[in-house]
N, CA, C and O atoms as a printed pandas DataFrame, in Angstrom:
     atom_number atom_name residue_name chain_id  residue_number  x_coord  y_coord  z_coord
0              1         N          MET        A               1   92.707   75.634  105.447
1              2        CA          MET        A               1   91.603   76.526  104.957
2              3         C          MET        A               1   91.383   76.241  103.399
3              4         O          MET        A               1   92.281   76.278  102.559
4              5         N          THR        A               2   90.139   75.973  103.172
5              6        CA          THR        A               2   89.824   75.892  101.565
6              7         C          THR        A               2   89.785   77.121  101.236
7              8         O          THR        A               2   90.047   78.169  101.827
8              9         N          ASP        A               3   89.279   76.756   99.815
9             10        CA          ASP        A               3   89.230   78.170   98.627
10            11         C          ASP        A               3   87.854   78.232   98.925
11            12         O          ASP        A               3   87.518   79.401   99.115
12            13         N          GLU        A               4   86.948   77.444   99.037
13            14        CA          GLU        A               4   85.535   77.880   99.191
14            15         C          GLU        A               4   85.407   78.419  100.669
15            16         O          GLU        A               4   84.446   79.177  100.802
16            17         N          LEU        A               5   86.143   78.208  101.799
17            18        CA          LEU        A               5   85.917   78.805  102.974
18            19         C          LEU        A               5   86.642   80.319  102.882
19            20         O          LEU        A               5   86.203   81.236  103.576
20            21         N          VAL        A               6   87.514   80.471  102.191
21            22        CA          VAL        A               6   88.041   81.953  101.701
22            23         C          VAL        A               6   87.063   82.901  101.015
23            24         O          VAL        A               6   86.742   84.050  101.318
24            25         N          LYS        A               7   86.657   82.082   99.964
25            26        CA          LYS        A               7   85.979   82.893   99.020
26            27         C          LYS        A               7   84.397   83.360   99.802
27            28         O          LYS        A               7   83.811   84.377   99.431
28            29         N          LEU        A               8   83.884   82.525  100.826
29            30        CA          LEU        A               8   82.909   82.664  102.045
30            31         C          LEU        A               8   83.157   84.081  102.811
31            32         O          LEU        A               8   82.447   85.081  102.919
32            33         N          VAL        A               9   84.418   83.766  103.284
33            34        CA          VAL        A               9   84.866   84.829  104.126
34            35         C          VAL        A               9   84.952   86.026  103.602
35            36         O          VAL        A               9   84.704   86.919  104.413
36            37         N          ASN        A              10   85.273   86.451  102.293
37            38        CA          ASN        A              10   85.887   87.264  101.347
38            39         C          ASN        A              10   84.431   87.995  101.014
39            40         O          ASN        A              10   84.295   89.218  101.060
40            41         N          GLU        A              11   83.279   87.002  100.646
41            42        CA          GLU        A              11   81.949   87.936  100.085
42            43         C          GLU        A              11   81.421   88.097  101.303
43            44         O          GLU        A              11   81.332   89.318  101.436
44            45         N          GLU        A              12   80.938   87.472  102.467
45            46        CA          GLU        A              12   80.256   87.996  103.751
46            47         C          GLU        A              12   80.891   89.399  104.371
47            48         O          GLU        A              12   80.173   90.329  104.737
48            49         N          SER        A              13   82.457   89.420  104.441
49            50        CA          SER        A              13   83.139   90.119  105.023
50            51         C          SER        A              13   82.997   91.795  103.946
51            52         O          SER        A              13   82.990   92.971  104.311
52            53         N          ASN        A              14   82.911   91.221  102.683
53            54        CA          ASN        A              14   82.749   92.589  101.623
54            55         C          ASN        A              14   81.270   92.865  101.921
55            56         O          ASN        A              14   81.021   94.060  102.081
56            57         N          ARG        A              15   80.375   92.136  102.017
57            58        CA          ARG        A              15   79.207   92.205  102.506
58            59         C          ARG        A              15   78.690   93.566  103.560
59            60         O          ARG        A              15   77.928   94.533  103.537
60            61         N          TYR        A              16   79.591   92.947  104.378
61            62        CA          TYR        A              16   79.226   93.594  105.992
62            63         C          TYR        A              16   80.133   94.820  105.946
63            64         O          TYR        A              16   79.649   95.913  106.239
64            65         N          GLY        A              17   81.366   94.717  105.612
65            66        CA          GLY        A              17   82.328   95.983  105.510
66            67         C          GLY        A              17   81.673   97.176  104.594
67            68         O          GLY        A              17   81.778   98.340  104.983
68            69         N          SER        A              18   81.042   96.886  103.455
69            70        CA          SER        A              18   80.162   97.857  103.042
70            71         C          SER        A              18   79.552   98.455  103.466
71            72         O          SER        A              18   79.611   99.665  103.251
72            73         N          THR        A              19   78.548   97.846  104.381
73            74        CA          THR        A              19   77.625   98.345  105.096
74            75         C          THR        A              19   78.046   99.519  106.234
75            76         O          THR        A              19   77.495  100.582  106.522
76            77         N          LYS        A              20   79.394   98.794  106.815
77            78        CA          LYS        A              20   80.053   99.328  108.069
78            79         C          LYS        A              20   80.587  100.502  107.866
79            80         O          LYS        A              20   80.404  101.463  108.614
80            81         N          TYR        A              21   81.532  100.520  106.482
81            82        CA          TYR        A              21   82.342  101.623  106.130
82            83         C          TYR        A              21   82.019  102.362  104.789
83            84         O          TYR        A              21   81.981  101.701  103.751
84            85         N          SER        A              22   81.791  103.678  104.773
85            86        CA          SER        A              22   81.771  104.178  103.511
86            87         C          SER        A              22   82.640  104.197  102.764
87            88         O          SER        A              22   82.447  104.425  101.570
88            89         N          THR        A              23   84.077  103.910  103.379
89            90        CA          THR        A              23   85.079  103.989  101.956
90            91         C          THR        A              23   85.608  102.757  102.423
91            92         O          THR        A              23   86.783  102.772  102.789
92            93         N          TRP        A              24   84.877  101.533  102.491
93            94        CA          TRP        A              24   85.572  100.103  102.144
94            95         C          TRP        A              24   85.889   99.635  100.999
95            96         O          TRP        A              24   85.166   99.631  100.002
96            97         N          SER        A              25   87.085   99.182  101.098
97            98        CA          SER        A              25   87.427   98.695   99.926
98            99         C          SER        A              25   87.355   97.147   99.658
99           100         O          SER        A              25   87.703   96.412  100.582
100          101         N          VAL        A              26   86.974   96.643   98.593
101          102        CA          VAL        A              26   87.110   95.221   98.291
102          103         C          VAL        A              26   88.178   94.283   98.864
103          104         O          VAL        A              26   89.356   94.249   98.506
104          105         N          LEU        A              27   87.655   93.601   99.711
105          106        CA          LEU        A              27   88.712   92.348  100.208
106          107         C          LEU        A              27   89.013   91.456   99.659
107          108         O          LEU        A              27   88.253   90.498   99.518
108          109         N          GLU        A              28   90.455   91.506   99.086
109          110        CA          GLU        A              28   90.813   90.578   97.843
110          111         C          GLU        A              28   91.237   89.271   98.586
111          112         O          GLU        A              28   91.622   89.289   99.755
112          113         N          GLU        A              29   91.126   87.949   97.709
113          114        CA          GLU        A              29   91.756   86.781   98.722
114          115         C          GLU        A              29   93.335   87.085   98.917
115          116         O          GLU        A              29   93.814   86.703   99.985
116          117         N          GLN        A              30   94.172   87.719   98.018
117          118        CA          GLN        A              30   95.751   87.889   98.983
118          119         C          GLN        A              30   95.685   88.657  100.062
119          120         O          GLN        A              30   96.592   88.494  100.878
120          121         N          GLU        A              31   94.828   89.489  100.312
121          122        CA          GLU        A              31   94.600   90.745  101.461
122          123         C          GLU        A              31   94.234   89.993  102.641
123          124         O          GLU        A              31   94.677   90.188  103.773
124          125         N          PHE        A              32   93.230   88.951  102.223
125          126        CA          PHE        A              32   92.695   88.240  103.400
126          127         C          PHE        A              32   93.989   87.582  103.870
127          128         O          PHE        A              32   94.474   87.736  104.991
128          129         N          TYR        A              33   94.542   86.759  102.797
129          130        CA          TYR        A              33   95.493   85.708  103.331
130          131         C          TYR        A              33   97.037   86.692  104.240
131          132         O          TYR        A              33   97.612   86.290  105.252
132          133         N          ASN        A              34   97.332   87.898  103.522
133          134        CA          ASN        A              34   97.893   88.519  104.576
134          135         C          ASN        A              34   97.468   88.858  105.882
135          136         O          ASN        A              34   98.203   88.736  106.861
136          137         N          PHE        A              35   96.038   89.378  105.944
137          138        CA          PHE        A              35   95.584   89.565  107.300
138          139         C          PHE        A              35   95.361   88.494  108.166
139          140         O          PHE        A              35   95.137   88.706  109.358
140          141         N          LEU        A              36   95.406   87.057  107.572
141          142        CA          LEU        A              36   95.522   85.911  108.536
142          143         C          LEU        A              36   96.862   85.824  108.869
143          144         O          LEU        A              36   97.025   85.632  110.074
144          145         N          VAL        A              37   98.316   85.932  107.936
145          146        CA          VAL        A              37   99.599   85.945  108.348
146          147         C          VAL        A              37   99.888   87.008  109.602
147          148         O          VAL        A              37  100.627   86.779  110.560
148          149         N          ILE        A              38   99.336   87.888  109.428
149          150        CA          ILE        A              38   99.537   89.042  110.704
150          151         C          ILE        A              38   98.750   88.442  111.932
151          152         O          ILE        A              38   99.197   88.659  113.058
152          153         N          CYS        A              39   97.769   87.806  111.795
153          154        CA          CYS        A              39   97.160   87.328  113.182
154          155         C          CYS        A              39   97.825   86.238  113.306
155          156         O          CYS        A              39   97.903   86.010  114.513
156          157         N          PHE        A              40   98.418   85.331  112.634
157          158        CA          PHE        A              40   99.133   84.233  113.268
158          159         C          PHE        A              40  100.743   84.637  114.137
159          160         O          PHE        A              40  101.354   84.055  115.033
160          161         N          HIS        A              41  101.030   85.982  113.310
161          162        CA          HIS        A              41  102.312   86.577  113.529
162          163         C          HIS        A              41  101.947   87.176  114.778
163          164         O          HIS        A              41  102.905   87.223  115.549
164          165         N          MET        A              42  100.885   87.649  115.233
165          166        CA          MET        A              42  100.254   88.255  116.466
166          167         C          MET        A              42  100.532   87.269  117.520
167          168         O          MET        A              42  101.043   87.565  118.600
168          169         N          ASN        A              43  100.125   85.913  117.113
169          170        CA          ASN        A              43  100.068   84.770  118.217
170          171         C          ASN        A              43  101.338   84.245  118.553
171          172         O          ASN        A              43  101.482   83.613  119.599
172          173         N          THR        A              44  102.361   84.462  117.695
173          174        CA          THR        A              44  103.437   83.827  118.071
174          175         C          THR        A              44  104.920   84.820  118.392
175          176         O          THR        A              44  106.037   84.370  118.644
176          177         N          GLU        A              45  104.537   86.204  118.294
177          178        CA          GLU        A              45  105.521   87.039  118.616
178          179         C          GLU        A              45  104.323   88.200  119.793
179          180         O          GLU        A              45  103.490   89.040  119.452
180          181         N          LYS        A              46  104.638   87.857  120.821
181          182        CA          LYS        A              46  103.773   88.693  121.585
182          183         C          LYS        A              46  104.296   90.494  121.932
183          184         O          LYS        A              46  105.476   90.775  122.142
184          185         N          ARG        A              47  103.468   91.267  121.931
185          186        CA          ARG        A              47  104.076   92.396  122.077
186          187         C          ARG        A              47  102.779   93.266  123.192
187          188         O          ARG        A              47  101.588   92.963  123.118
188          189         N          SER        A              48  103.241   94.203  124.037
189          190        CA          SER        A              48  102.255   94.581  124.728
190          191         C          SER        A              48  101.073   95.465  124.325
191          192         O          SER        A              48  100.253   95.770  125.190
192          193         N          SER        A              49  100.940   95.877  123.121
193          194        CA          SER        A              49   99.933   96.377  122.438
194          195         C          SER        A              49   99.992   96.136  120.850
195          196         O          SER        A              49  100.969   96.189  120.103
196          197         N          PRO        A              50   98.406   95.804  120.514
197          198        CA          PRO        A              50   98.567   95.406  118.816
198          199         C          PRO        A              50   99.153   96.495  118.207
199          200         O          PRO        A              50   99.686   96.217  117.133
200          201         N          LYS        A              51   99.246   98.016  118.665
201          202        CA          LYS        A              51   99.903   99.127  117.772
202          203         C          LYS        A              51  101.256   98.687  117.375
203          204         O          LYS        A              51  101.747   98.916  116.270
204          205         N          GLU        A              52  101.841   98.035  118.347
205          206        CA          GLU        A              52  103.536   97.776  118.359
206          207         C          GLU        A              52  103.507   96.847  117.103
207          208         O          GLU        A              52  104.603   96.890  116.545
208          209         N          TYR        A              53  102.736   96.130  116.553
209          210        CA          TYR        A              53  102.893   95.377  115.298
210          211         C          TYR        A              53  103.283   96.257  114.472
211          212         O          TYR        A              53  104.174   95.813  113.748
212          213         N          TRP        A              54  102.889   97.761  114.173
213          214        CA          TRP        A              54  102.953   98.642  113.021
214          215         C          TRP        A              54  104.049   99.507  113.577
215          216         O          TRP        A              54  103.984  100.675  113.193
216          217         N          SER        A              55  105.009   99.224  114.363
217          218        CA          SER        A              55  105.624  100.394  114.702
218          219         C          SER        A              55  106.607  100.832  113.291
219          220         O          SER        A              55  106.628  100.230  112.218
220          221         N          THR        A              56  107.316  101.945  113.634
221          222        CA          THR        A              56  108.202  102.269  112.469
222          223         C          THR        A              56  109.424  101.923  112.620
223          224         O          THR        A              56  110.209  102.298  111.749
224          225         N          ARG        A              57  109.810  101.317  113.471
225          226        CA          ARG        A              57  111.103  100.758  113.858
226          227         C          ARG        A              57  111.331   99.544  112.730
227          228         O          ARG        A              57  110.470   98.678  112.577
228          229         N          ILE        A              58  112.620   99.561  111.924
229          230        CA          ILE        A              58  112.647   98.520  110.965
230          231         C          ILE        A              58  112.487   97.077  111.271
231          232         O          ILE        A              58  112.121   96.261  110.424
232          233         N          ILE        A              59  112.774   96.778  112.520
233          234        CA          ILE        A              59  113.010   95.651  113.088
234          235         C          ILE        A              59  111.484   94.940  113.745
235          236         O          ILE        A              59  111.403   93.775  114.137
236          237         N          CYS        A              60  110.645   95.677  113.749
237          238        CA          CYS        A              60  109.037   95.599  114.096
238          239         C          CYS        A              60  108.334   95.867  112.788
239          240         O          CYS        A              60  107.147   96.011  113.081
240          241         N          SER        A              61  108.519   96.024  111.268
241          242        CA          SER        A              61  107.531   96.380  110.819
242          243         C          SER        A              61  107.005   95.245  109.767
243          244         O          SER        A              61  106.666   95.499  108.611
244          245         N          PHE        A              62  106.998   94.371  110.172
245          246        CA          PHE        A              62  106.608   93.097  109.761
246          247         C          PHE        A              62  104.877   93.056  109.190
247          248         O          PHE        A              62  104.443   92.483  108.191
248          249         N          ALA        A              63  104.143   93.850  110.187
249          250        CA          ALA        A              63  102.546   94.016  109.963
250          251         C          ALA        A              63  102.766   94.800  108.717
251          252         O          ALA        A              63  102.393   94.503  107.582
252          253         N          ALA        A              64  103.446   95.869  109.117
253          254        CA          ALA        A              64  103.368   97.448  108.424
254          255         C          ALA        A              64  103.615   96.988  106.743
255          256         O          ALA        A              64  103.120   97.666  105.843
256          257         N          ARG        A              65  104.254   96.035  106.525
257          258        CA          ARG        A              65  104.996   95.425  105.242
258          259         C          ARG        A              65  103.562   94.926  104.361
259          260         O          ARG        A              65  103.324   95.229  103.192
260          261         N          LEU        A              66  102.794   94.182  105.158
261          262        CA          LEU        A              66  101.506   93.622  104.583
262          263         C          LEU        A              66  100.161   94.440  104.281
263          264         O          LEU        A              66   99.451   94.255  103.292
264          265         N          MET        A              67   99.937   95.341  105.260
265          266        CA          MET        A              67   99.057   96.209  105.415
266          267         C          MET        A              67   98.996   97.072  106.199
267          268         O          MET        A              67   99.660   96.857  107.213
268          269         N          THR        A              68   98.361   98.174  106.161
269          270        CA          THR        A              68   98.082   99.388  107.305
270          271         C          THR        A              68   97.316   98.909  108.421
271          272         O          THR        A              68   96.333   98.196  108.218
272          273         N          ARG        A              69   97.704   99.264  109.689
273          274        CA          ARG        A              69   96.887   99.120  110.720
274          275         C          ARG        A              69   95.409   99.378  110.728
275          276         O          ARG        A              69   94.679   98.656  111.406
276          277         N          ASN        A              70   94.943  100.333  110.038
277          278        CA          ASN        A              70   93.748  101.083  109.679
278          279         C          ASN        A              70   93.223   99.775  109.245
279          280         O          ASN        A              70   92.589   99.060  110.022
280          281         N          ARG        A              71   93.534   99.359  107.710
281          282        CA          ARG        A              71   93.003   98.411  107.237
282          283         C          ARG        A              71   92.781   97.237  107.750
283          284         O          ARG        A              71   91.738   96.650  107.460
284          285         N          PHE        A              72   93.702   96.677  108.596
285          286        CA          PHE        A              72   93.831   95.701  109.600
286          287         C          PHE        A              72   92.592   95.574  110.354
287          288         O          PHE        A              72   91.860   94.591  110.238
288          289         N          ILE        A              73   92.326   96.645  111.196
289          290        CA          ILE        A              73   91.217   96.977  111.991
290          291         C          ILE        A              73   90.013   96.825  111.215
291          292         O          ILE        A              73   89.043   96.261  111.721
292          293         N          GLU        A              74   89.974   97.288  109.997
293          294        CA          GLU        A              74   88.968   97.355  109.158
294          295         C          GLU        A              74   88.309   95.754  109.059
295          296         O          GLU        A              74   87.169   95.381  109.335
296          297         N          ILE        A              75   89.396   95.031  108.597
297          298        CA          ILE        A              75   89.101   93.736  108.275
298          299         C          ILE        A              75   88.501   92.977  109.583
299          300         O          ILE        A              75   87.421   92.396  109.690
300          301         N          LEU        A              76   89.506   93.154  110.521
301          302        CA          LEU        A              76   89.142   92.231  111.825
302          303         C          LEU        A              76   87.300   92.710  112.137
303          304         O          LEU        A              76   86.366   91.944  112.376
304          305         N          ASN        A              77   87.284   94.259  112.017
305          306        CA          ASN        A              77   85.879   94.604  112.628
306          307         C          ASN        A              77   84.881   93.930  111.583
307          308         O          ASN        A              77   83.873   93.594  112.204
308          309         N          SER        A              78   84.806   93.694  110.601
309          310        CA          SER        A              78   84.115   93.413  109.222
310          311         C          SER        A              78   84.331   91.724  109.080
311          312         O          SER        A              78   83.884   91.184  108.068
312          313         N          LEU        A              79   84.922   91.025  109.961
313          314        CA          LEU        A              79   85.002   89.850  109.440
314          315         C          LEU        A              79   83.691   88.954  109.692
315          316         O          LEU        A              79   83.147   88.829  110.789
316          317         N          HIS        A              80   83.307   88.393  108.578
317          318        CA          HIS        A              80   81.809   87.991  108.895
318          319         C          HIS        A              80   81.961   86.251  107.934
319          320         O          HIS        A              80   82.771   85.937  107.062
320          321         N          PHE        A              81   80.852   85.446  108.544
321          322        CA          PHE        A              81   80.844   84.020  107.747
322          323         C          PHE        A              81   79.307   84.040  107.070
323          324         O          PHE        A              81   78.957   83.267  106.178
324          325         N          VAL        A              82   78.537   84.980  107.616
325          326        CA          VAL        A              82   77.436   84.933  107.337
326          327         C          VAL        A              82   76.516   86.237  106.713
327          328         O          VAL        A              82   76.907   87.368  107.001
328          329         N          ASP        A              83   75.505   86.111  106.008
329          330        CA          ASP        A              83   74.904   87.052  105.639
330          331         C          ASP        A              83   73.552   87.424  106.787
331          332         O          ASP        A              83   72.458   86.860  106.820
332          333         N          ASN        A              84   73.982   88.407  107.563
333          334        CA          ASN        A              84   72.990   88.543  108.854
334          335         C          ASN        A              84   71.872   88.534  108.404
335          336         O          ASN        A              84   71.130   87.812  109.069
336          337         N          ASP        A              85   71.095   89.316  107.028
337          338        CA          ASP        A              85   69.747   89.703  106.435
338          339         C          ASP        A              85   69.335   88.365  106.379
339          340         O          ASP        A              85   68.105   88.325  106.416
340          341         N          THR        A              86   69.866   87.198  106.301
341          342        CA          THR        A              86   69.202   85.754  105.740
342          343         C          THR        A              86   69.495   84.725  106.075
343          344         O          THR        A              86   69.309   83.648  105.508
344          345         N          SER        A              87   70.180   85.041  107.414
345          346        CA          SER        A              87   70.534   83.796  108.416
346          347         C          SER        A              87   69.371   83.234  109.146
347          348         O          SER        A              87   68.298   83.836  109.184
348          349         N          ASP        A              88   69.536   82.262  109.638
349          350        CA          ASP        A              88   68.341   81.324  110.549
350          351         C          ASP        A              88   69.024   81.632  111.924
351          352         O          ASP        A              88   69.914   80.894  112.347
352          353         N          LYS        A              89   68.643   82.613  112.540
353          354        CA          LYS        A              89   69.030   83.182  113.837
354          355         C          LYS        A              89   68.608   82.439  115.222
355          356         O          LYS        A              89   68.966   82.687  116.373
356          357         N          SER        A              90   67.507   81.199  114.596
357          358        CA          SER        A              90   67.151   80.060  115.632
358          359         C          SER        A              90   68.257   79.030  116.027
359          360         O          SER        A              90   68.340   78.251  116.976
360          361         N          ASN        A              91   69.069   79.295  114.979
361          362        CA          ASN        A              91   70.569   78.239  115.253
362          363         C          ASN        A              91   71.419   79.518  116.010
363          364         O          ASN        A              91   71.617   80.677  115.645
364          365         N          ARG        A              92   71.849   78.722  117.304
365          366        CA          ARG        A              92   72.811   79.341  117.930
366          367         C          ARG        A              92   74.222   79.469  117.430
367          368         O          ARG        A              92   75.026   80.069  118.142
368          369         N          LEU        A              93   74.589   78.989  116.332
369          370        CA          LEU        A              93   75.909   78.619  115.917
370          371         C          LEU        A              93   75.704   79.593  114.342
371          372         O          LEU        A              93   76.558   79.545  113.457
372          373         N          TYR        A              94   74.607   80.318  114.245
373          374        CA          TYR        A              94   74.322   81.087  112.911
374          375         C          TYR        A              94   75.328   81.819  112.449
375          376         O          TYR        A              94   75.543   81.782  111.237
376          377         N          LYS        A              95   76.168   82.649  113.316
377          378        CA          LYS        A              95   76.942   83.134  112.431
378          379         C          LYS        A              95   78.602   82.357  112.199
379          380         O          LYS        A              95   79.503   83.045  111.718
380          381         N          VAL        A              96   78.795   81.258  112.497
381          382        CA          VAL        A              96   79.601   80.636  111.788
382          383         C          VAL        A              96   79.718   79.363  111.474
383          384         O          VAL        A              96   80.759   78.752  111.227
384          385         N          GLN        A              97   77.979   78.736  111.493
385          386        CA          GLN        A              97   77.527   77.613  110.827
386          387         C          GLN        A              97   77.992   77.674  109.469
387          388         O          GLN        A              97   78.609   76.623  109.298
388          389         N          PRO        A              98   78.015   78.278  108.533
389          390        CA          PRO        A              98   78.605   78.176  107.383
390          391         C          PRO        A              98   80.478   77.899  106.981
391          392         O          PRO        A              98   81.009   77.383  105.997
392          393         N          ALA        A              99   80.895   78.336  107.882
393          394        CA          ALA        A              99   82.159   77.925  108.189
394          395         C          ALA        A              99   82.452   76.429  108.507
395          396         O          ALA        A              99   83.123   75.597  107.896
396          397         N          ILE        A             100   81.660   76.347  109.776
397          398        CA          ILE        A             100   81.619   75.004  110.325
398          399         C          ILE        A             100   81.444   73.997  109.048
399          400         O          ILE        A             100   82.320   73.343  108.482
400          401         N          ASP        A             101   80.041   74.073  108.769
401          402        CA          ASP        A             101   79.939   73.373  107.590
402          403         C          ASP        A             101   80.932   72.970  106.290
403          404         O          ASP        A             101   81.091   71.826  105.865
404          405         N          LEU        A             102   81.395   73.872  105.901
405          406        CA          LEU        A             102   82.675   73.650  104.786
406          407         C          LEU        A             102   83.886   73.148  105.396
407          408         O          LEU        A             102   84.702   72.541  104.701
408          409         N          MET        A             103   84.117   73.381  106.859
409          410        CA          MET        A             103   85.416   72.836  107.381
410          411         C          MET        A             103   84.615   71.094  107.555
411          412         O          MET        A             103   85.289   70.114  107.240
412          413         N          ASN        A             104   83.722   70.988  107.876
413          414        CA          ASN        A             104   83.371   69.672  108.323
414          415         C          ASN        A             104   83.448   68.823  106.919
415          416         O          ASN        A             104   83.888   67.677  106.821
416          417         N          LYS        A             105   82.949   69.595  105.901
417          418        CA          LYS        A             105   83.109   69.136  104.712
418          419         C          LYS        A             105   84.794   68.783  104.045
419          420         O          LYS        A             105   85.197   67.746  103.517
420          421         N          ALA        A             106   85.299   69.673  104.230
421          422        CA          ALA        A             106   87.218   69.383  103.772
422          423         C          ALA        A             106   87.279   68.001  104.814
423          424         O          ALA        A             106   87.553   66.886  104.370
424          425         N          PHE        A             107   87.002   68.240  106.159
425          426        CA          PHE        A             107   87.954   66.751  107.043
426          427         C          PHE        A             107   87.238   65.773  106.712
427          428         O          PHE        A             107   87.620   64.679  107.127
428          429         N          GLY        A             108   86.266   65.807  106.063
429          430        CA          GLY        A             108   85.323   64.500  105.831
430          431         C          GLY        A             108   85.766   64.032  104.433
431          432         O          GLY        A             108   85.904   62.829  104.211
432          433         N          ASP        A             109   85.991   64.967  103.482
433          434        CA          ASP        A             109   86.694   64.420  102.236
434          435         C          ASP        A             109   88.233   64.268  102.352
435          436         O          ASP        A             109   88.809   63.779  101.381
436          437         N          GLU        A             110   88.800   64.554  103.195
437          438        CA          GLU        A             110   90.376   64.385  103.368
438          439         C          GLU        A             110   89.995   62.855  104.152
439          440         O          GLU        A             110   90.162   61.763  103.609
440          441         N          PHE        A             111   89.546   63.023  105.300
441          442        CA          PHE        A             111   89.461   61.407  105.542
442          443         C          PHE        A             111   89.126   60.596  104.792
443          444         O          PHE        A             111   89.881   59.626  104.865
444          445         N          THR        A             112   88.025   60.425  103.768
445          446        CA          THR        A             112   87.738   59.891  102.968
446          447         C          THR        A             112   88.866   59.432  101.911
447          448         O          THR        A             112   88.919   58.302  101.426
448          449         N          ARG        A             113   89.844   60.582  101.605
449          450        CA          ARG        A             113   90.693   60.169  100.492
450          451         C          ARG        A             113   91.857   59.343  101.258
451          452         O          ARG        A             113   92.452   58.436  100.677
452          453         N          VAL        A             114   92.175   59.743  102.724
453          454        CA          VAL        A             114   93.066   58.886  103.066
454          455         C          VAL        A             114   92.436   57.461  103.461
455          456         O          VAL        A             114   93.263   56.560  103.317
456          457         N          ARG        A             115   91.258   57.055  103.895
457          458        CA          ARG        A             115   90.762   55.853  103.948
458          459         C          ARG        A             115   90.814   55.171  102.777
459          460         O          ARG        A             115   90.848   53.941  102.817
460          461         N          LYS        A             116   90.827   55.871  101.519
461          462        CA          LYS        A             116   90.728   55.221  100.163
462          463         C          LYS        A             116   92.163   54.854  100.010
463          464         O          LYS        A             116   92.515   53.736   99.632
464          465         N          LYS        A             117   92.916   55.737  100.285
465          466        CA          LYS        A             117   94.447   55.653   99.882
466          467         C          LYS        A             117   95.134   54.174  100.826
467          468         O          LYS        A             117   95.822   53.292  100.312
468          469         N          GLY        A             118   94.849   54.220  101.817
469          470        CA          GLY        A             118   95.200   53.264  103.111
470          471         C          GLY        A             118   96.077   53.735  103.963
471          472         O          GLY        A             118   96.971   54.540  103.705
472          473         N          TYR        A             119   95.773   53.113  105.262
473          474        CA          TYR        A             119   96.852   53.582  106.282
474          475         C          TYR        A             119   98.095   53.075  106.369
475          476         O          TYR        A             119   98.275   51.881  106.610
476          477         N          ASN        A             120   99.119   53.964  106.173
477          478        CA          ASN        A             120  100.825   53.441  106.325
478          479         C          ASN        A             120  100.781   52.921  107.302
479          480         O          ASN        A             120  100.740   53.821  108.141
480          481         N          LYS        A             121  100.753   51.685  107.940
481          482        CA          LYS        A             121  101.288   50.992  109.370
482          483         C          LYS        A             121  102.560   51.201  109.617
483          484         O          LYS        A             121  102.809   50.967  110.800
484          485         N          THR        A             122  103.545   51.568  108.961
485          486        CA          THR        A             122  105.295   51.340  108.962
486          487         C          THR        A             122  105.256   52.881  109.708
487          488         O          THR        A             122  106.405   53.172  110.039
488          489         N          CYS        A             123  104.488   53.724  109.994
489          490        CA          CYS        A             123  104.853   55.079  110.183
490          491         C          CYS        A             123  104.665   55.279  111.831
491          492         O          CYS        A             123  104.904   56.369  112.352
């Protein structure tokens, strides 16, 4: 995940979140990373209900230490990669196209860097 992608997600999620929630708090970079950590945690430690990740039992409170359940749901519901008002809706991928473009650029840059450095054939 590049800094550009995080900036894009923060900007667009803040834009959408502020229109959806009257009490929207600006999504900061660290809070977005905390959101991602909780998402990864949810995929590695399965529970019967999403609410259980915010259980008051000490052993289960990992997510609660990072953010409230309500804030997590707000961010989840507001996650955006593009401004809906200015996007090209003729492109079927318009909702994620900016993220795809940034990732393709990052992968291409990394490929070029590795290629210039040379492939280590001893691996």
